[in-house]
C-alpha positions in Angstrom: 0.0 0.0 0.0 2.9 2.3 0.9 4.5 1.5 -2.4 1.3 2.5 -4.3 1.0 5.8 -2.5 4.6 6.6 -3.3 4.2 5.9 -7.0 1.1 8.1 -7.1 3.0 11.0 -5.5 5.9 10.8 -7.9 3.5 10.7 -10.9 1.7 13.8 -9.6 4.9 15.8 -9.1 6.2 14.7 -12.5 3.0 16.1 -14.1 3.4 19.5 -12.4 7.0 19.8 -13.6 6.1 19.0 -17.1 3.3 21.5 -17.1 5.4 24.2 -15.6 8.1 23.8 -18.2 5.9 24.1 -21.2 6.9 27.1 -23.7 4.3 29.7 -24.0 4.5 31.6 -27.5 5.4 35.4 -27.2 3.0 37.9 -28.7 4.5 40.7 -31.0 3.9 44.2 -29.6 1.8 46.3 -31.9 1.3 49.9 -30.8 -2.1 51.4 -30.9 -0.7 54.6 -32.4 2.2 55.3 -34.7 5.1 57.1 -33.0 5.3 60.8 -33.9 8.3 62.0 -36.0 10.7 63.7 -33.8 11.7 66.9 -35.7 11.4 68.8 -39.0 14.3 70.4 -40.9 14.6 72.7 -43.9 17.2 73.0 -46.7 17.1 74.4 -50.2 17.8 77.3 -52.5 16.2 80.7 -53.4 13.3 79.1 -55.2 12.9 75.7 -53.5 12.8 74.1 -50.1 13.3 70.5 -49.0 11.3 69.6 -45.9 12.5 66.4 -44.1 12.0 64.5 -40.9 13.0 61.2 -39.3 11.0 58.1 -40.0 8.3 57.4 -37.5 9.2 54.5 -35.2 8.0 51.0 -36.4 7.0 52.6 -39.8 9.6 50.7 -41.8 8.0 48.0 -43.9 4.6 48.8 -42.6 3.3 50.8 -45.5 3.3 53.9 -43.5 3.0 57.4 -45.1 2.8 60.9 -43.8 0.7 64.0 -44.1 2.7 67.2 -44.6 1.0 70.6 -44.1 2.5 74.0 -44.9 0.9 77.1 -43.5 1.6 80.9 -43.0 0.1 80.4 -39.5 2.4 78.8 -36.9 -0.7 77.5 -35.0 -2.2 75.9 -38.1 -5.7 77.3 -37.1 -6.4 78.7 -40.5 -6.4 77.3 -44.0 -3.1 75.6 -44.9 -1.2 76.7 -48.0 -0.4 73.2 -48.9 -1.4 69.7 -47.8 0.4 66.6 -49.2 0.4 62.8 -48.6 4.0 61.8 -48.7 5.3 58.2 -48.8 8.9 59.1 -47.9 10.5 61.3 -45.2 11.2 64.3 -47.4 9.5 66.5 -49.9 10.8 69.3 -52.1 8.5 72.3 -52.8 9.2 75.2 -55.2 7.9 78.7 -55.6 5.6 77.3 -58.3 3.5 76.2 -55.4 4.3 78.6 -52.6 4.7 82.4 -52.5 8.1 84.0 -52.4 9.3 86.1 -49.5 6.5 84.7 -47.2 7.3 82.9 -43.9 5.9 79.4 -43.8 5.7 76.8 -41.1 5.4 73.0 -41.6 3.9 70.1 -39.6 4.0 66.3 -40.2 2.2 63.3 -38.8 2.4 59.6 -39.6 -0.9 58.4 -41.1 -3.0 55.4 -39.9 -1.9 51.9 -41.1 -3.7 48.6 -41.0 -2.3 47.9 -37.6 -1.9 51.4 -35.9 -3.8 54.7 -35.8 -2.2 57.9 -36.9 0.5 59.7 -34.8 0.3 63.2 -33.3 1.6 66.2 -35.2 5.1 67.5 -35.0 5.4 71.2 -35.8 8.5 72.9 -37.0 10.2 75.1 -34.5 11.3 77.6 -37.1 9.9 78.9 -40.4 11.3 79.0 -43.9 11.1 81.6 -46.7 11.7 81.2 -50.4 13.7 84.3 -51.5 12.6 83.8 -55.1 14.0 85.1 -58.4 15.3 88.7 -58.5 15.3 90.3 -62.0 15.0 93.9 -60.6 18.1 96.1 -60.6 18.6 98.5 -57.6 16.6 101.7 -57.8 18.7 104.9 -58.2 17.8 107.9 -56.2 17.7 109.9 -59.5 14.9 107.6 -60.7 12.5 108.5 -58.0 10.3 111.6 -57.8 7.2 112.5 -55.7 4.7 110.5 -57.8 6.6 108.2 -60.1 9.6 105.9 -60.4 11.7 104.4 -63.1 12.3 100.7 -62.6 14.9 98.6 -64.4 15.0 94.8 -64.7 16.4 92.0 -66.8 14.1 91.3 -69.7 12.2 88.1 -68.9 9.6 86.1 -70.8 6.1 86.6 -69.6 6.6 89.7 -67.4 3.1 91.3 -67.3 2.7 93.5 -64.3 4.2 95.2 -61.3 2.3 95.5 -58.0 3.2 98.5 -55.8 2.3 98.1 -52.1 2.5 101.3 -50.0 3.5 101.3 -46.4 -0.2 101.6 -45.3 -1.1 98.4 -47.3 -2.6 100.1 -50.3 -1.8 98.4 -53.6 -1.5 99.6 -57.2 -1.2 97.1 -60.1 0.3 98.5 -63.3 0.6 96.5 -66.5 4.0 96.0 -68.1 3.9 96.4 -71.9 5.8 94.1 -74.2 8.0 97.0 -75.2 8.8 97.9 -71.6 9.7 94.3 -70.9 11.9 94.1 -74.0 13.8 97.2 -72.9 13.8 96.1 -69.2 12.7 99.5 -68.1 9.5 101.5 -67.4 8.2 104.7 -65.9 5.4 104.0 -63.4 3.2 106.9 -62.2 0.3 107.3 -59.8 2.3 107.0 -56.6 2.0 109.1 -53.5 4.7 111.5 -52.3 6.8 110.8 -49.2 5.7 107.1 -49.2 7.6 103.9 -48.8 6.8 101.3 -51.5 7.6 97.7 -52.3 7.4 96.9 -56.0 6.9 93.2 -57.0 7.3 92.2 -60.7 5.3 89.2 -62.0 5.3 86.9 -64.9 1.7 85.7 -64.8 1.1 85.0 -61.1 4.7 84.2 -60.3 6.9 86.8 -58.7 10.1 87.5 -60.4 11.6 90.2 -58.1 11.0 92.7 -55.4 12.5 96.2 -54.7 11.8 98.9 -52.1 12.0 102.7 -52.4 10.6 105.8 -50.9 9.1 108.6 -53.1 10.4 112.1 -52.6 8.6 114.9 -50.8 6.5 117.1 -53.1 7.9 120.6 -53.3 5.2 122.9 -52.1 4.7 125.9 -49.8 4.5 129.7 -49.8 8.2 130.0 -50.3 8.3 128.1 -53.6 9.0 130.1 -56.7 8.1 127.9 -59.7 9.7 129.0 -63.0 8.8 125.9 -64.9 5.8 127.3 -66.6 7.7 130.3 -68.1 8.8 129.6 -71.6 11.4 131.1 -73.9 12.9 133.5 -71.4 16.5 132.2 -70.5 17.2 135.2 -68.2 14.1 134.6 -66.0 16.2 133.1 -63.2 18.6 136.1 -63.2 15.7 138.5 -63.3 13.8 136.7 -60.5 16.6 136.3 -57.9 16.7 139.9 -56.7 12.9 140.0 -56.2 12.3 136.8 -54.2 12.0 136.6 -50.4 14.6 135.2 -48.0 14.4 131.4 -47.9 12.8 130.9 -51.3 13.0 127.7 -53.2 13.4 128.3 -56.9 12.2 125.5 -59.2 13.7 125.3 -62.8 12.3 123.3 -65.7 14.2 120.2 -66.5 16.0 120.4 -69.8 15.8 124.2 -70.0 18.7 126.6 -69.9 18.8 129.7 -67.6 21.5 132.3 -68.3 23.4 134.4 -65.8 24.7 137.3 -68.0 26.6 139.1 -65.3 27.7 138.6 -61.7 24.9 138.1 -59.2 25.4 138.6 -55.5 23.4 136.5 -53.1 22.3 138.4 -49.9 19.7 136.0 -48.7 19.0 132.3 -48.3 18.0 130.7 -51.6 17.6 127.1 -52.9 18.0 126.7 -56.7 17.0 123.2 -58.1 15.4 121.4 -61.0 11.8 120.5 -60.4 11.0 116.9 -59.8 10.9 114.8 -63.0 12.9 112.6 -65.2 15.4 113.6 -67.9 18.2 116.1 -68.1 18.4 118.6 -65.3 18.1 122.3 -65.9 21.3 124.1 -67.0 22.5 127.3 -65.3 24.7 128.9 -68.0 27.3 131.3 -66.5 28.7 134.3 -68.4 29.9 135.5 -65.0 30.0 134.1 -61.5 27.9 134.1 -58.4 29.0 136.2 -55.4 27.7 136.7 -51.8 27.5 139.5 -49.2 26.2 139.9 -45.6 24.8 137.3 -43.3 23.2 134.4 -45.1 21.8 131.2 -43.5 22.0 128.9 -46.5 22.7 128.7 -50.2 21.5 125.4 -51.7 22.2 124.2 -55.3 20.7 120.8 -56.3 20.1 118.7 -59.4 21.4 121.2 -61.9 24.1 121.5 -64.6 26.5 124.4 -63.9 27.8 125.3 -67.4 30.3 128.0 -68.6 29.6 129.8 -71.9 33.4 130.6 -72.1 33.2 133.9 -70.2 33.1 132.8 -66.6 36.1 131.8 -64.5 34.3 130.7 -61.4 31.1 129.1 -60.1 31.3 131.3 -57.0 33.8 134.1 -56.4 33.1 135.8 -53.1 34.5 139.3 -53.0 32.6 140.7 -50.1 32.5 140.4 -46.4 30.0 137.6 -45.7 29.1 134.9 -43.3 27.3 132.0 -44.8 26.2 129.3 -42.4 25.6 126.5 -45.0 26.5 126.1 -48.6 25.2 122.8 -50.1 26.0 121.5 -53.5 24.2 118.3 -54.3 23.8 116.3 -57.5 25.6 118.9 -59.5 27.4 118.3 -62.8 29.7 121.0 -64.3 30.1 121.5 -68.1 32.9 123.5 -69.8 36.3 124.6 -68.6 36.6 127.1 -65.8 40.0 128.8 -65.6 39.8 129.5 -61.9 38.0 128.1 -58.9 34.7 126.3 -58.3 34.3 128.3 -55.0 36.8 131.0 -54.0 36.8 133.4 -51.0 39.0 136.4 -51.8 37.9 138.9 -49.2 38.9 139.3 -45.5 36.0 138.2 -43.2 34.5 136.0 -45.9 33.4 132.9 -44.1 31.5 129.7 -45.1 30.7 127.9 -41.9 29.7 124.6 -43.5 30.3 123.4 -47.1 28.8 120.2 -48.2 29.5 118.7 -51.7 27.6 115.4 -52.4 26.9 113.3 -55.4 28.6 115.7 -57.9 30.7 115.4 -61.0 33.0 118.4 -61.1 35.4 118.7 -64.0 38.0 121.2 -65.5 38.9 123.9 -62.9 42.0 126.1 -62.6 44.5 124.1 -64.6 45.8 127.0 -66.7 45.6 129.7 -64.1 46.8 127.7 -61.1 43.7 128.1 -59.0 42.4 125.6 -56.4 39.0 124.1 -56.9 38.2 125.2 -53.3 40.2 128.4 -52.4 40.3 130.7 -49.4 43.1 133.1 -50.0 42.4 136.5 -48.5 44.8 138.3 -46.2 43.8 136.9 -42.8 40.4 135.6 -42.1 38.8 134.1 -45.2 38.0 130.5 -44.4 35.7 127.5 -45.1 35.5 126.2 -41.6 34.0 122.7 -42.2 34.2 120.9 -45.5 32.4 117.6 -46.2 32.8 116.0 -49.6 31.2 112.7 -50.5 30.1 110.4 -53.3 31.6 112.6 -56.0 34.0 112.6 -58.9 36.7 115.3 -59.6 38.9 115.4 -62.7 41.2 117.8 -64.5 42.1 120.3 -61.8 45.3 122.0 -60.8 44.8 122.2 -57.1 42.1 120.6 -55.0 41.8 122.6 -51.7 43.9 125.6 -50.6 43.4 127.6 -47.4 46.1 130.2 -47.0 45.6 131.6 -43.5 43.1 129.8 -41.4 43.1 126.0 -41.3 39.4 125.6 -40.5 37.9 122.9 -38.3 37.2 119.9 -40.4 37.9 118.3 -43.8 36.3 115.0 -44.5 36.5 113.3 -47.9 34.6 110.0 -48.4 33.7 107.8 -51.3 35.2 110.0 -54.0 37.1 109.4 -57.3 40.0 111.7 -58.3 41.8 111.6 -61.7 43.9 113.7 -64.1 44.9 116.2 -61.4 47.7 118.5 -60.1 50.2 120.2 -62.2 52.7 123.2 -62.1 53.6 122.7 -58.5 50.0 122.4 -57.3 48.9 120.5 -54.2 46.0 118.1 -53.6 45.5 119.8 -50.2 47.5 122.8 -48.9 46.6 124.2 -45.5 49.2 126.8 -44.6 50.3 126.4 -41.0 48.4 123.4 -39.8 45.7 120.9 -40.6 42.1 121.2 -39.5 41.3 119.5 -36.2 39.4 116.8 -38.1 41.0 115.6 -41.3 40.0 112.2 -42.8 40.0 110.5 -46.2 38.1 107.3 -46.6 36.9 105.0 -49.4 38.6 107.0 -52.1 40.4 106.3 -55.4 43.3 108.5 -56.5 44.0 108.2 -60.3 46.6 109.8 -62.5 48.4 113.1 -61.8 48.8 115.5 -64.8 52.5 116.4 -64.2 54.1 113.8 -61.8 57.4 115.8 -61.8 55.5 118.9 -60.4 52.6 117.4 -58.5 52.4 117.7 -54.6 50.3 115.8 -52.2 49.5 117.2 -48.8 51.0 120.2 -47.0 52.0 120.8 -44.3 53.9 117.6 -43.4 51.9 114.9 -41.8 48.8 113.1 -43.1 45.1 112.7 -42.4 43.4 109.6 -41.1 43.2 107.5 -44.2 41.2 104.3 -44.6 40.2 102.0 -47.5 41.7 104.3 -50.1 43.7 103.4 -53.2 46.2 105.0 -55.6 46.8 103.9 -59.2 50.4 103.4 -60.4 50.2 106.8 -62.3 49.2 108.7 -59.1 52.7 110.1 -58.6 53.7 113.1 -56.5 57.1 114.7 -56.6 56.8 115.9 -53.0 54.5 115.5 -49.9 52.9 112.3 -51.1 49.6 111.2 -49.6 50.8 108.4 -47.2 48.5 105.6 -46.3 47.0 104.8 -49.7 46.9 101.2 -50.8 48.8 100.9 -54.2 47.1 99.5 -57.2 49.5 98.0 -59.7 47.8 99.3 -62.8 47.2 102.8 -64.3 44.0 104.8 -64.2 43.3 103.5 -67.7 43.7 100.0 -66.5 41.3 100.5 -63.6 38.7 102.8 -65.2 36.6 102.1 -68.3 37.3 105.4 -70.2 38.7 108.1 -67.9 39.7 110.3 -70.8 35.9 110.7 -71.6 34.7 110.8 -68.0 33.7 107.2 -67.6 35.2 106.0 -64.3 33.4 102.7 -64.1 35.7 100.2 -62.5 36.5 97.5 -65.1 39.1 95.5 -63.2 37.1 92.8 -61.4 40.1 91.9 -59.3 40.5 95.5 -57.8 40.3 95.2 -54.0 38.2 98.3 -53.7 35.8 97.5 -56.5 32.7 97.3 -54.2 33.8 99.7 -51.5 35.9 102.6 -52.8 35.5 105.6 -55.1 32.3 107.4 -56.2 29.6 104.8 -55.8 28.1 105.6 -59.2 31.1 103.9 -60.9 31.1 100.6 -58.9 
């Protein structure tokens, strides 16, 4: 009986051991939801972007695909700009589909499969913007007036319109004619004065470029003397100047010529300028020079051609005691040869407090008569206290600046081109005694000297602060050279396109100052 009980116990234990050791098959884990892609990245060019992301976990081999949405709204609450089903982890999108110069955000989710539901969205942390094509050329300040602009672009197939958007959001759509597109230029009117605009050019509905500019202020007011409507009277400016009030702004008709038959002496503030418009500025034709006397707040000359009929030696020859607070010469071109100075002070107690010359082309002064272009040479107190010269070109002159007695306070020359200068012992700058307190030359190009054996640089000894300024190999001074200029190995003819005929466009692409030195109009 004992033996039977023992056998039954062993059998029972054996059965338990066998059952306990049986292998239970493992079940494969299948998530209820696809795992969300972890991040979004952007790469591309001006006209396309590639949006990419890591594959969703467990998506490989499962037939998973993704929904890609692109929106201008970072919260994706509004209508998306683009929604795509993508069976890879990247998609390239071009500006055929999206707008240029518009910030976009992207989000991605893994879509539902046979075994899992869709993932959550992952949203890009940053935005992307397609820069787009740019066929516009920069807008020149001379191509902008109060109510119109001249725009230039590379002729491009299909160009059909330009949309102007003002700073307040108002838009103006103007068609581009086939002739304008063939020329790559058009005059567009109907703009508002003193307004910032963006102009976007289109071929069909596709943007091809964008530029911005600000229209000029309209010249109005009780002090404006408008001579533009007076025809066939070349002496009208000369006849009008003595009659106008202090502070008057005189507008001249573009393309017309106004004669100055004899010397005229300013004794009040006056601004003389061409009226806003396109085309050739007004010409002030001198048979004699301008003078000045007494206390004057300002003399302003802008956007005119100062020409010599062969009888005038100066633009301004001041032979009276005077104190002029400001003389401004802006966007002026000279025509003809002047035997003496552009501006001369020849009387004791003749003072110009501030002289500004900007955006000018001044040519042919004082070569035969040995006169400085800017010259203060009276006995003791004639002086131009502060001189600022910028963005201008000067050629064919005997002497640039000469102040015989009083050094003045400041001389600053920036972004200028000089060529065919200095002869017969003349100087580029001659301050008798000492320099002005502030004396700096920056971003300038010095071309050929007329007479290297008799050309002088700067007097007295010493040098101004000089930065980013260059000298051609034929810029040679026999004494007092301008120290601190960076030498250029070629001549002025090597560097400039046609200096003999006044074209100083830089033609040497390897020139170190090509994009930073000289009069900006020639870069």
